[in-house]
N, C-alpha and C positions, 0 to 999 in steps of 0.2 A: 649442523650437528657436529662437524669436526671442530669448529670453534668452541662449542659448548664442552666437548670432551677435553679440549686443550685447557679451557678455563678450569674445569673440575680437577684435572690431573695436576695442574700447576699450583692450584690453591690448597690442595690437600696437604702437602708438606709444610705449607706456611702456618698450619695450625700448631706446629711444633713451637713456634715463636710466641705462643700465648703463655707458655710456661717456662721458656728458656731464653737466654740471651747468648750472643756469640761468645765463644770461649776466648779469654785473653791469652796472649802468648806467655808461656812460663818465662820467668827471668832468665836471661842468658848467663852462662857461667862466667866467672871472673876473667878479666883479660890479662891478669898477671898471675904467674905461677906462684902459689903461696909458699912453696918450698925454696925456690931459687930466686924469686923476684924477677924472673925473666918475663918480658912482655910476650904474650901469646898472640897468635894470628887471629884475624877475624873469624867469626863463625858464619859459614854460608848456610842459608836456609835452602834445603832441597825439598820440593813440594810435589806431591801427587794429588789427584782429585778422585774421590769415590762418590758416585751418584746412585749406584744400585748394587744390590748383592743378591745373586741367584746362582743356580747351578752352572750357568755358562760363564760366570765370572771366576770360577775356582782356579782355573789355570793362571789367570791374571794375578792372583795372590802370590803364586810362586814367582811370577815376574817381579812383583813388588819386593819380595824378599831378596831375590837375587840382585835386583837394582840397588837396594839398600846396601848390600854387601859390596857391590862394585864401587859405591860411593865411599864406604868405610875404608876399603883397602887402598884407596887413592887419596886419602885425607891425612892430615897431620895427626901424629900419634900412633899410626898403625905400624905394627911390627910384622914383617913378612911372615907368612904362616909357617914356613919351614923352620924359622928360628923359634916360633912359639911352640911348635910340635917337639922340637929338639929339647927345649927347656922343660916341657911337660914330661918327656920321657925320663929326663934326669931327675925329676922330682917325684915321679910316681912309678910304682912297680907294675901297675896295670895299664895297658893301652887298650881302650875300649873302641878305638876306631877300627875300620875295615882296611887292612893293608892292601887289599886287592886293587891293583892298578894305581896305587898311590903315587908311583913314580911318573906316570904318564897322564893321569887324569887331572891335569892342572892347567889353569889359565896361562896364556903365553905373554900377556901384556899387562903393564902396570903392576900394582900390588906392592910397591915400595913406599907407600905413603905419599904425602903431598905437603904443600906449604900452608894449607888452610884447614881450619877445623870445620865441622859440619853439625847440623841437626836436621833430622828428617821429620816432615809433617805430612799429614794427609788431611786435606780439606774434605769435609763430609757433608753431604746433603742429608736432611732429616730422614729421607727414605732409606738410608743406609746407616743410620746412627747406631753406635754400639749400645745405646740405651734401649734399642728396640728388642723386645723379647723374640726369641725364635731365630729363624734363618736369616732374616733381613739385616740383623745386626752382627752376624757371625764374621763377615769380612772385616769390618772395622775392629772388632775385638781381636782378631788374628793380627792385624797390622799393629795395634797397640802392643800386643804381646811381644812382637819381634823388634820393637824399637821406634815405631812412628808415634809422634804426638798428634792426637786427634784435635782438629779445629772445626767445630760446627760453624758453618757460615751460611747466611741467607743470600738470596739473589741481590745484586747491586740495587736493582729496583724490581718489584714484582712484575711478572709478565702481564697480568691483568690487574685491574683495580681491586684492592682487597675490600671485602665487606667490613662493616663495623664489628667490633668485638663485643658480642653479647654473652660470651661464655662466663657463667658464674664461677667456674672452676679456675679461671685465669688468676695468676698471681701477679698483682701490679708491681711487686718488688723485683720480680724476675722476668716479667713479660717484655719482649722486644717487639711485639706485634704492632702496637700503635705507632712506634717509631718507624717500623718498616712500612706501614701504611702511609705515613706522612711523606715518605720518599717519592710517592707517586707510582707510576707504572709505565711500561714501555709504550712509547708513542703518544703520551698524554699531551705533548706539545708539537705533535707532528704537523709540519707546515702543509698547507693546501697543495703546494707544488709537488709534494711527495705522493699524493693520492691520484691514481688514474681515475678516469671517468667511470663512475659506477662501482668503484672498488669498495668492498666491505671493510669497514674500519678495523675489524678483527683479523683481516687476512694476513697482515704482517706478523701478528702474534701467533697465528696458527702455523705459519712457516717456521718461525723461531722454535716453536714447541717440537717440531718434527725434523729440524735441520741436522745434517751431519750425523755423527755417531751417537750423540747424546742429547740432542735438542738444546733447549735454552739452558739446561743445567751445566752445559760446557762453559758457560760464561762465569761459573764459579772460579775458573782458573784465573780470572782477573784479580782475585783477592791476593795474588802474589805481590801486587803493587802495594798492598796495605801492610806488608810485614816490615814496617819501618824500624823495628828493633834490630833488624839485621842490615848490614851495609849492602849485602847482595842477596838475591833470592833467585833460584832456578826452578822453573816448573818443567817436569818431565812426565811422560806417559809411563804406565806400568810396563809397557813392552820396550822400554829403553834400557841402555846399559852403558856404564862408563868403562872405557877401555884403558884410559890413561888420565892422570890428573889434568884438570882444566885450569891450572895455575896461571898460564899466560893470559888466558881470557880474563880471569879475575884481576890480575895485575893491570891489564888495560882498562877494565871497568872502574878500577879504583884510582886510575891516573898515576900509576907508579913509574912513570918515565917513558919517554918516546922509544927507547931501545927495546923495552919489553913489548910495547905496542907493535913494533915492526915484526915481531914473531907471529902475530895473529894472522891466520889464514882467512882473508876476506874474499867474498865473492867479487867477481868482475864481470857483471852481467848488465844488460840494458837498463834494468830497473834499479840497479845498485846505486845508492847515494854515497857521495864522497864522505869519508870519515875524517874528522879532525883528530889526528893521532896525538896532538899535544894536550888534549883534554880527556877527562874521564868519559867512558862510554856509558850512556844511560840505559841502553837496551841492546841485546844481541839476539839474533834470530836466524832462521833459514826460511827460504820460500818453498812453496809447494808447486813447482812447475808442472808436475804431473796432473794437476787439476785444471790446467788451462785448456779450454775447449778449442779456441782458434788462435794458435800461437802467432805472435807478431811482437816486435820490439816494444811497442807501447801497450800491450795487452795487460789488463789488471791481473795481478798474481797474489794469491793468498799467502799468508805466513803459515808455515807448517805448524800444526797445533801441538806437536809432541815435544817441542823444545823452545823455551823462552827464558832468557836470563835478564834480570832488571836490577836497577838501583831503586828499591822501593820508595814510593813518593805518594803521599795521600792526595796531593793536588792532582796528580795524574789519575788516581782512582776516581776522584770526584768528577773529572772531565769525562771519563768513561760513563759514569752514572748519568751525566747530562746528555751524552750522545744517545743513550738508551731512552731517556725520557723524550728526547726530540724525535727519535725514530725516523730519521731522514733517509729511508731506504726505498728505492723505487722498484716496484714490481710490475710485471706485465707490460713491456718486457722487463726482464730482471736486470736493470742497470745498476742496482746495488746502492751502497752507501754514498750519499751525495750525488747519485747518478753517475758515479765514476768507478766505484770499487765493488764489483760483483760479477756474477756469471760463472762462478767456480764452486767447487765442493766446499761446504762450510762457510759460504760467503755471508750469510745472514747472522752468523754467531761468531765464534772465537776467531776463526781463520780469516774472516772478513773485517771484523771491527778493529783488529790490530793494524793492518795496513791503512785503513781509513783514518785511524787516529794519527799515525806517524806521517802519513802523506798529505792529509787534508786538514786535520784539526790542529796538530802540534805546530806546523809552520806559521800559524796565525797567532800563536801565543807569544807573549813578550820575551820569553826565554826559550831559545831554540833547543831542541833535543839533539843529542849526538848519538844516533843509533847506528848499529853495524849489522849488515847482512853478511853472515859467515858463509864460508865455503861449505856447501851442503854435503860434499863428499868427505869432509873432515869432521864436521860437527853434525849430529843428527843423521849420520850416514845410513841410507836406506838401500844402497846398491841399485839405484834406479837407472833406467835407460834415458839418456838425454834426448833421444829421438822418438818420434811417434811411431807406432807400429800399425800394420794393417789389421791387427786384431782390434776388437772393439774396445778393449781396455788396455792401459799401459802394460807392456810386456817387455821382458829382457830380450836382448839380441839373440836369436836362435843360431845354433851352430850349423844346423841343416834346415834351412827355411822350408824346403819342400816337404821334409819329413814332419816338421812341426806344424805346418799349415799356416804360417804367418811369417812376416819379415819386417825389418825396419824400413821406414820411409826415409826420405832425405829432409824431412821437416824437423827442425830442432824445436823442442818445447819452449825454449826461452826466446824464440823469434830470430835467432842469429842464423847465419848461413853455415857456420862451422861451430859445433858445440863439443868437439872431441876433447876439449880441455876440462869438461865436467862430466866425464863418463864414469860415474860413481860405481857402476857395476864391475869395473876393472880395478878399483882402488883396493890395495891390500890393507887388511885391518890394522897392521902396525902403523899406518899413516893416519888413522882416525882417532879422535878423542872420545866420541860417543856414537852409538849406533841405535837404530830404531827399527824394530822388526815388523816391517809392513810388507814390502815386496818379497822379502825372504821368508815371510810367514813366521808363525809363532813357535818358539822352542817347545812349548807345552802341547803343540800339535804334532810333535815329532816330524817337523818339516823336512822334506827331501831337498830343499835348497835350490829350487828351479833347475832341475836336471835338463840337459840338452841346450843350455844357454851359456853365454859367456859370463853370466852372473853367478853361475853355480859354484866355482871355487871360492869367490868372495862370500857368498851366503853360507856355504858349509863351514868356512873358517869362523865367521861371526857366530853361527849357531854353536859350533864346538866351543868357542870361548865362553858362551853363556853356560853350557853344561859344566865347563871347567870351574867357573866361578861358583856355580851351585855346589859342586863337590867341595870346594874350599870352604864355603859357608857351613856345610854339614860338618866338615872336619873341625871347624872353629867351634861349633856348638858342642862337639864331642869332647873338647878340651875341658879339663877341670879348672877351677879358678887358680890363678898363679899362687904357688906355695900352699895350695889347698885352703886359701883364705876365703871362706864362704861369704864374708862380708862384701867381697868384690862383686858378687852378683846383685847386690842391692845398692850399689853406689849411685848417687845422683848423677844425672847427665852433666858432663863437664865439657861437652863439645869435642871429646877425643874419640877413642875407639874402644871403650870399655865393653866388656861382655856382660849382657844382661839376661840372656836366655841360654839354656843348656839342654843337651840330651843327657839325662842321667838315670832314667828308669831303664832297667834291663830290657823290658818289653819294647820300649821305644827304640833302643839301640839295635835290637834284632830287626825291627821294622825298617830302620835306616839301611841296614846291611841288605835286606831283601830288596829294597827299592833300587839297589845298584846292580841287580842281576838280570836285567833285561836281555833279550836275545838279539836285538837289532844292532848290527855293526858297532861293536863295543868301542872301537877306536874313534868313532865319530860321536856316538851318543852316550858313552861312558856308563852304559848299563841302565839308562833311564827310560829306554823305549823298547817295546816289543815289536811294534810295527809303525808304519807311516800313517798317522792320523791321531786324533785326540785320544781315542780309546786305547791306543798303544802306549800312552805316556804314564810313567810312574810319578805320582804326585809327591811333592816335598812333604816329608813327615814333620808335623807340627812339633816344635820344641816343647819340653816339659815346663819351661819357664825357669824361675829362680829356684835354686837348689836350697831346700830347707837346711838349717844349721845342723840338724840331727843326722843328715845323710852322710854316709861315709863312702 
C-alpha cells in the first residue's frame, strides 16, 4: 500500500505537464552598460526550490525574502542602505519609516555591494504553482511579488512509469507530458546486482518518495545544472543567509587567476579531494558530517543539501538523469549508490546522489571535474559540533555537562583523532560568508540560540544578523523611488539591485511599525518576537507591490 500511495502522490503533480511546459529562462540583461559602454560583471543565478505551500511553510517565506535581500546587498549595484536613506530624506519631506532603533537594528556584516550581478529564481513543483487557485499557490505568488522568477520544473525522470495520456483536454502544443514519459522512470534500467533477494522492485522508489526533508521532489534542486544561460548558479535553502559577498568563490569558479583561488577557504578533511587551483572550479559544496552514523576516515559522507554552487552544464544534468534511470542503489542493508555512497540522512536523494556523481560517476568520464569541498565553518556555516555527543542527536558542546544531561565524546564526526580545527560552533560570524539555520534553529521560530552551550554566542549573533537584514529590507521597501520617479518601480530586471516592491499604503506602513514592537529582548530580536517559539514571531508584512503612478 505504501508503494501505491507513493505512485499516486508522485503522479498527481505530473498531470500539470499535460497542459504546460517547463518555463524558459527570461533573457539575461545586457552585459554592457548602455550609457557608459562599460562591460558589466556576470549575472549569478541564485536558486531556491519550492515543493509545497501550507501553513507550516509561512515562516520560510520570510526566510526567502530575507535571503534575497542578503544576496541583493552583497551584489553589484547595491548602494549601502544608509546612503539610500540619506538621499531619500534630502529628496522627500516625509519619512514614513519607523526611527525606533534605527541606529542599532542594523546588520553588522556585508552590505557594501559586490563584484557580481544577480538574479533570483525559485524552482517550483506543480503542487506549489502560482497558477494554483487558493492557498497552495500563495507561496509562489508571494515570491514572485518580492523579486523571484518562477521556473516550473518537472522531475529529471518520473519516480514511477507514467501512464499514457488519454486526457482529451490536453493541449498538444503546450503539453510536455509525453516528452516527460519518454524519459523513462527511476530504476527502469536497474541492474540485477542492485536488487536484494526478494526485494520489491518498487522499494527504492518508495524510499525516494519519503526520503529526507522533501522526498523525491528534493531532486528538483538538480535543475540548477540546467541554467546554462548563467555562467554560475548557486542553490540555497530558504533558511540560508549571505553574510558577505562570495566574490572570491565566484572568481575561482570562473578561473580568474591562481591568486584569487588561494583566498578560497577549502576543507582539509579525510574525504577532501585535491583541487586544481589553476583551473576553473566546476562545483563547490560542503559535506554534512553530522549525518555520519559511524565516523571513520573512509566513511561515506553526504553533501549538505543547503548549499551548492556550480558551473551549469547540460551534459552533467543528463548524467544525473541516467543515474536515476539506472537506480543503482543497494537497500537492505542500505549500502547506497553503487554500494558505496549511502547510510546517511538524505542518501537516496539529493545529499547522496551528489557525492555518488562526483566520486563514482564523474571520474569515469573523459573530462574530469574540478570540484571543491569548502570549509563548512566559512560557507554554509551551521555552528555545528565536530564531535559526537552522548545525546542521541547531534548537540552543541554543553557548558555544564551535568546540568545539561549530555556531554561531548572524543569521537570526531569526520573520523579524525583531532577535529578542533573545524569547530564551527566557535567561529565568529565575521569570518563566514554564508550561514544555514539548522542547529541554531529558525529565526522565525524566535530561536533562543542553544543556551547553555558553547554554540550560543555564535548562534545568537547569526540570528541577530538575520533580524538586522530583515529590518534593512523593510526600510528599503519603505523608501520611495529615487527622485520620486515612479517608473523605477516597473523597470525590467537588469541584474542590479533596483527596487520593485514598496510599502506605500498607510495601513501597511502602520502594520510594519507594529511588527517591530515585540516584547522579547529587543536588543537581540529587534522587536520581531514576543516569546521563544513560532507563535511568538511577528511575520514580515507583505509589500504593497509596485506603486501606481497616481500615488503621491
